[in-house]
N, C-alpha and C positions, 0 to 999 in steps of 0.2 A: 372725276370719277369715270372709269371706263364703261362703255356701253354694256359689256358682258359682266357687270359686277356681281350678279347673283351667282353664288357658288364659288366665287374667287376667294383666295386666301388674303388676309390683311394683317397688318401689324399696327398696333396702337400703344404708345407708351411702353414699348418693350414686350407686350403680350401679343400672342398670335391667335388668330381665330378664322372662322369661315363665315362668309356673308350668306345668311339664310333668308333675308328679306331686304328689298329695296323699295322705298316709297314713303308716303306721308304717314304720320302718326298723330292724328287729331288729339287735342285741339291745337297743337303747335303747327306752324306753317313750315313748308320746305321739305326737302328730302332727308330721309334717315336711312341708315344701314342697320338692319337687325343682325347682330353678330353672335354666333355661338363660339365661346372662347375655349381654347385647349385647356387652359387653367380655369376650372370652374369658379375659383375664388375671385376671379376678375369680374364675373358676372353679377347680375342683380336680380334676375327673374327667369321665368321659363319661356320667354318669348311673347308674353301677353302684356297688355297695358289697358287699364280701365275696362277689364272684362272682355277685351278682344284678343284672340290668339293670332298673332301675326306670323309666328314661326314656332317650331318645337326644338327642344334641346335634349341631349342625353341626360344632363344633370338638371334637377329642378330649379337651380339658381345659376345656370351656366351661361345665360344670355344677357345682352343689354343692347340698347340703341345708341349709336354714335353718329355724329354728323360726318358726311363723306370727307370733308376737308381735314378731319382729325385722323383719318385712317390712311395708311400707306399701302398701296397695292404693289409695292416693290419695284425692282429694276429687272431688266432682262439679263440673262446669264452673261452674254458677251459684254454688255456694259459693265457688269460687276467685275468681271475678269480684267477688263481694260482699266477700270479704276484702281484695282488692287495691284496688278502686275505691270501694266503698260499704258502710258498716257496717249499713245498714238492711235491712228485709225486701225480698226480690225475688220477685215472684210469677211473672213470665213473662219469658222472654228477649226476646220481641217488644216488651214494654213497656219493659224495661230497656235494650235495645240495638237499637233499630229502625234505626239508621243506620250500623251497623258495615260498613266496606268492606274492612278488612284484619284477618285473624285469624292470630295466631302461636301455635301449640300444639306447637312443636318439643320433642322430648325429654320427652314426657309418658307417661302410663300408659294411653293409649287403646288399645283392643284390637280394635275393629270399626268398619266403615264405617256400620253401623246407629247406633252411638253418635254418630258425627259428624253424621249426618242429624238426630238429636234436637237437636243444638246449633245447626245452621245453617239448618234449614228455615224459620225465621222471620226470618233475616237476608237480606232481599230485595235489599239493595244490596251484598252480599259480592262483591268483585272479586278479592281476593288471599287465598290460604290457604297457610300454611307448616306442614307436617306432618312435617318431617324428623326422623329418629331416633325414629320410632314403629314399632310392629309391628301393622298393621291387618289383621285376617283378611279374606279375600275374601268377597264377597256373591254369592249364587246368582242374583240378579236385579238387576244394577246399573242397568238402564234405569229400573226402578221408583223408584229413589232420586234420579233426575236433578233432580227439582223442588227439592231442597235445595241444588243447585249451579247453578241456572239462569243466574245472572249471573257465575259464576266465569270469569275469564280467565287468572289466574296461579296456578300450583300448584307447590309445592316438596315433593318426596318423596326428598330426599337421604338415603342410608344407611338404607333401610327394608327391605333384603333382598328386593327385588322382582326378578322376571325380566321380560323383554319380554312374554312371554305373559300374565303376570299383569296387567301394565299395560294391555294391550289388552282384557283381560277387564273391567277396571274402567272403561275409557275411556268407555263409554256414560253414565256418571254425569256427565260433564263436557262437555256438548254445545257450549259456546262457548269452550272452552279455546284460548288463543293462546300461552301460554308454559308450558313444562313442564320442570322441573329435576329430573333423576333421576340425578345423579352418585353414585358410590360404592355402587352396587347390585350385583345378580348378573346383569346383562344381558350375555349372550354372543351369542346368535343373534338377529338382527333378522328380522322378517317383515313383510309388507305390511299396513298398517293398512286394514281394510275398513270403510268408512263410519264411521270414528271418527277423531278428531284432524285432521280435514280443514281446520280453521281455524288450525292450529298455525303460528306464525311463528318461535318460539324453542324449540329443543330442546337441552338440556344432557345429553350422555351421557358426560361426562368421568369418568375413573377407574372405568371398567367394563371387564371382560375381553372386549371385543368380538371376534367372528370377522370377519376383514376382508371376505370376499366378501359378507357379509350386508348391508353398508352400502347396496347398491343398492336395497334395499327402501324407503329414504327418498325415493327419486325420486317416489314416489306422494303425498308430502306437498306438494301443488302450491302452497301459499300461501307457502312459504319463498322468500325474495328472492334474486335474483342479485347477487353481489358480485364485486369485483375479486379477483384472486389475491393473497393475503397469506400469507407464510410464517408458520406457527405458531412460537411460541418454543420453543427446544430445552431441554427439561427433563431431558435425560439427564445422568448423572453425568459431570462434566468435570474438567479440571485444577484443581489447587488454586491459588487466587489468591495474589498476593504478600502481600496484607494480611490473611491468613487469621486471625491472632491477634485475638481479640475479635469476630470475625464470627459471625453466627447461621447455623446449619446445620440441615438436616433429614436424618433417617436412619430409614428404615422407619416413617415416620409420626410419629416423635417429634422435638421441637424442642429445640435446645440452643445453648450458646454455647461457642466455641472458647477454651479457657484455656491451651492449650499446643500448640506445633508443634515437632516434632523427633523424634529417635530415642529409643527406649526399650529399652536393652540388656536381655537379650542378643540381641534380634531386630534384624534389619537393616531399613533403610528408614525413611521418615517415618511418623509417627503424629500424629493429632490427639487432644489431651486435651480432652474435651467435658464440660461441666457441663450436665446435662439439666434441662429445666423440670420434667419428671415424674421425681422422684427414684427411682421404682421401675424406671426404665429403666437406672439406673446400677448399678455393681458395687463401687465403692470411693470413697475420699475424695481421689483424685488422686495416690495414691502407688503405687509398684510396687517390690517387693523392697527395701523400706526407704528408697526415695528418693521425696521429695515433689516431684512435677513440677508440680502446681497444687493449688489448694484449692477446696472446694465449701461451699455453705451447709449441705447435708445430708451426713452422714458416709458415705452410700453413693450419692451423687448423680452420681458421675463415672464415666467409662470412657474407654478408648482405642479409636479406630476408624481404619482406613486412610482416607486422603483420598479414594480412589476410591469409597468407600462412602457418603460424605457429599455432599449436595447443598447448594451455596452459593446456590441460588435463581436467579431470573430478574429482569430489570428490570421496573419498573412499566409502562412504555409497551408492552413486549413482551407482558406478561401481559394487558393490556387488549386489545391487538390480537388476541391468541390467543383471548380469551374472546368478544369481540364481533364479530370478523370472521374466524372460523375457516374455513379452506378445506379441504374434504374431499379434494380431489385431492392436496394436499401431504401430508395425514395418512395416506392409505390407498393408497400405491404408485401414484399417478397414475391411478386408475380414474375413468372418465368417467360421470357420471350425467346422462342425457338431454342430453349435450353442454354441460353448464353446471356452474359451481361454485355451491353453495348455502350459505346461512347456517345454521349449526347452533345457535350460542349467542349471538345478539345482533342487531345492526342493520346495515343497509347504510350505505355511506359518506354517502348523502344524509341519513341520520338521525343520524349521529354528533354533529353539532353541536347536536342537541336532547337528547343523553344527559344525564340529570339525576342518575341514581343509578348508582354504580359499586360493585359488590360483588365483592371478590377475597379472600374469606375462605379462609384456609389455602391460598393459591395460591403459596406460596414466593417472594413478592416480597421482594427484598433490597436493591434500589437503584432510583434514579429512572429511569435510562435517558436517552434523548435528550430533555431537558426542553423544547427548543424546539418539540417536537411537541405538548406537553400543551395549550397554549393553543389551538392550532389544532384539536386532536383532541377536546378536552373543555372547551370554554369555559363551558358552562352547568351543570356538575356542582354539585349542592347537597348530596348525601349520598355519603360515601366510607366503605366498610367494608373495612378492612385487618386484621381480627382474625386472630391466629394466624399471622402471617407471619414473615419473617426480617429485618425491619428492625432496625437496631441504633443509630440516632442520630436526634435531632430535626433535625439538619442535612439528613439525607436526606428527612425528611418535608417540610421547607421547599421542597426542590427539586421535590417532587411537587405541593405545594399552592399555591405562591406565584402561579401563574397561574389558579387556580380562584377567581375573584373573588366567586362566589356561594355558596361552600361554607358551609353552615350546620351540618351534622352530620358528625362524624368518629368512627368506631368503631375503636379501636386496642387492644382488649383482647387479652391473651395475647401481647403483644410485650415485648421488653426493650430499651427505648430509653435510651441513655446520656444523661446530663444535659449541658446546654450552659452555657458560662461566661457568656454574655451573652444571656439569654432575651428581653429587651426588644427587642433588635435583630432578632429573628426574628418579631416580632408582625405585621408586614405580611403574612405568609403565612397568618395566621389572623384577619384583621381582621373577617370576617363570621361567624366561628364562634360558635354559641350552644349547641351540644350536643356533649359530649365523653364518650366511654366509655373508661376505662382499667382495666377489671376485670382482676384477676390479672396485674399488671405488676411485682410486687415493689417497690412504691413506698412510701415513708414520707410522713408529712404534711409534714415539712420539705422533702423533695424536690418535692412537689406545689406548695408555696408558692414554691419556687425557680423552678419552671417557669411558674407562673401569669401572670407578666407577658406571656407569649406569647399569652394568650387574653383580650384586653381587654374583650370583649363576652360572655363566657361566662355562660349562664343555667342550664344543667343539667350537672352533673358526676357521673358514675357511677364510683366507685372502690372497689367491693366486692372482697373477697378479696385485699387487699394487705397490707402490713406496717405499717399505720397504728396506732400505739399512743397516743402523746402528741399531743394537739391543741394548737395555739397560735393566737393571734389573727392573722387575716389583715390585714396592714397594706397598705392601698391596692391590694389585689388581691381578686378574686372578689366585689366589692361588688354586682354585679348578679345574683348567684347566687339562683335561685328553687328549684332542686331539687338536693339533695345526698344521694347514696346511699353510706353508710359501712358497710353491712351486711357481716357476716362478716369484720370486722377485730378484732384483739385490743386494743381501745381501753382506755386508762387512764381510770379512772372520773371523777376530778375535772376532767379537761381539757375535758369537754363544755361547760363554761361559756364557752369561747372562741367557740363558735358564736353566742352572743348578739350578737356584733358583725356578723354577716351579717344586716343588718336587713331585707333583702328575701326572706329564705328562707321558702318556702311549703310545701315538701315535704321532710321529713327522714326517712331510713330508718336506724335503728340496730339492726335486727333481727339476730339471730345474732351478737351481740357479747358482751363481758363486762359489759354495762351493765344487767344485771337488777337490780342494786343500785347506787345512786349515792351519792357523798359530796359534800355541799355545805358550805361554811363556815358555822359558827354553827348547824348543824342536826345532829340525831342522825344517826348513820351507818348506821342500819338502815331507811332509807326504803323504803316499799313501791313496787313498779312503778307503781301508780296515782299516788302522790304525785310520783314522779320525772317521769312524763308531764305532770302539772299544772305543775311548775316549768318544764319545757322549753317548754310551751305559753305560759305567762305571759311568759317571757323573750323569746320570738320572736313579735313582734306580727303578722307576716304568715303565720305557719305555718298551713297549711290541711290538710296530711296528715302524720301522724306514724306511722312504722312501718306504712305502707300503709292506715291508717285515717283517715277524714275527721275533722277537728276540728270538731264541731258548735258552733253559736253558744252553746248552753247549757253545753257543756263548757268553752269558752273563758271565759265569764263566771264560772263556778265556779272555774276555775283562777286567774284574775286576782284574784278576791276573796280566795281563800285565800292567794295570794302576798302581797297587801297585809297581811293579818293576820299571816302567818308572819314577815315582816321589819319589822313595825310598831314593835316596841320598839327595835330597832336604829336604825330611821329617826329616832325621837324622840331617842335618845341622841346621834345625829350632827347634830342641829340641827333636825330636823323640817321643818315647813312654811316656816319662816323662811329657813333656809340649811343644807340638808343638805351634809355634807362631800363634798369631791371624791372621797375614797376610796369612800364609800358610792355615789356616782353612777357610779363606774367599775364597781363590783360589780353594781349594779342600774340599768342605764341607762334602763329603762322605768318605774321606780318613780314618778317625777313624772308621767309620762303617765297611769299608772293612777290616781294620786291625783286628777288633774284629771277623769278619767272617772267614778270612783265616789265620790270624797270621801275625806277623810283618816280613818284608823281611830281609834277611841276605845280607851282603855286596856283596857277590858273585853273588847274583841274580839281582843286579841292572841292569836295561835295559836302556842304553843311546842311544838316537837317533844319528846316524852318517850319513854322506852323503852316498848316494847310490853308492857303489863300491863293486867289488867282494871281496876284502879283508875284508870289513866291514860286509859281509854276512856269514863269516866263523866262526865256533865254534870249540873249542878244545875238542876232545873226547879221553879219555884214554881207550884202548881196553885191557881187561884182560881175560885170559882163566883159570878159577879157577880149572878145571879138569886136567890141564897140568901145574903142579907147576914149572916145569923147564923152561917153555916158558916165556920170559920177556914180560912185558907190552909194548904196542906201543901207542904213542901219534899221533893222526891224526887230521888234520883240515878239517872239512867237511862243505859243504853248509848247512845253517840252514833250507833250504827247501828240503833237501834230504829225500826221503821216506824210511820207514823200509825195503821195498823190495830191494831198491838199496843198502842200508847198508849191507843186507845179501849177495847180489851179490859181493860187495867189499870184505867182509870177506871170502867168498868162494874162491875167487882168491888168497887172502893172505894166507889162511890156507890150501888151496888145498884140501878141503873137500866139498861134495855136500851142496848146500844151504838149502835143506830140513832137513839136520842133525843139523843145527845150531839153537840154542835157545838163544834169546836175553833177557837180563835183564838190567835195567838201575838203577844206584845208583847216586842220586843227592847229593848236598852239605849238605842237612839235614839228 
């Protein structure tokens, strides 16, 4: 636990919070951390125990006590970047990242703007910074920190528990800001920005408890553009659609799928039986009074809600119109601001045709809307973010994307899209797609391969936190894949060999899976993680990054040489250089390439995996002194992990001469 733990941000079992108390909590002994959690459902109380108030929380049940060893205080920025992008030493951020233009640190453990300054003050080209879901303490002199954000034009501070007053207090740090996204905060009363935010063109205040009459203060942001009157999409709870069964819904911030529509006696009226994405939102398995109305993956992942409590979402076109052409007069009871409508969250119509990035994350999008408008409205979109929405089928996605001819990147994480019977017929809608994110979509590998014909040019696929267990060989699909993220999936160990057929794969992430130990045919089943990584590296010739670590040239060379030795005996038995069997070639498609690169192994070099024991880790070394012809050679068994320095020490004692006077040379079987 760091000495300055009080006020620091912590992570525990995937939840983030702020330390509000450090000390003992009688009658138990030892230190405790009193934590106020960002997600109040993680908490248990208001900071009190046995009638003693140790700390206070915004939410009456948003706090709890945890032992320091259970909490993570995080890693430093440079260390995190090194672990993700570069395994070598990093001396300075300016040296390592001089050209960074966009920085995403959403949902981390940063606790002050001073820390942010230490990270960014050498990033001279930084234009975009995403800091949503952090809790940054205010600074007493924000203007003195502005040098660290002198080029910043785009800033996202979604869900940071900020008020408008606090934002204005921080605003001198951002002298050139043009786009500010502060949805889901504590902004109620707006006030006039004095000498700050005067270059602002885009302001997102959605999902804040705004006081209506304070909106007039925004009239002083003179750079916002005049737009035509466009009615915002109606997000209010409405009537239940006729096709409600199977549809996605939102209720009090939680997403789920409708599994039942009908009565639930003895109560009268219609109910929706919903299976929730977050099983903690549910109450049962879909049964009531002994009657099974629907089933759930989780035994307590379902509940019944009235239709009027559930939102079936909005259409895509309406959501885009509402986000990028929002009209204040429609939203706030026809109040006039300087006799004109102003743009709050986007671009005016003259700029819509140049819109390249559309982000509608958790916007309750459930259907395409009038698709004839998409081509006119968004012809140049290259990146589309629809994470955490209410979309329920790939056919709906096709209606949205088939006129986006330049679409390269699509983020669909945290959705539940039903499979299509003929995926190849939908490929025209994703003909330019190269990057796809499907994190936490409850997909299996079989389902992914079934969908893969839709994405003929895919190069990067992110499918962490799914239901992927058994991998199988991709046949005529995903052959251009360079990046594959399979992290946080319950993978079956021996199926990893299937990835060897993705011959262009450069970046593979298998972290947080069950693959700490792998099983390979004809090898011992207790391979170390290091040996496992070597085999994967050798089998994937283009692999450049494995589990977020760069594969260095010397690592690849060592892995490939060991691979040749490891399977050399089997190679000779199957025909060797003359004609290796088809079965061996299928199991080891790169073996001939490696033989051509390094030469065929000799029998003395064969490396057989043996159970881990000291006798199996010893190698025989014959020691010869060529300058002393009369001295007989000596055969020694040494650990294969013994360093050169230790070998010199051993020889110094044997020969009774200083180690500095010893020169070593190695002669192998070749």
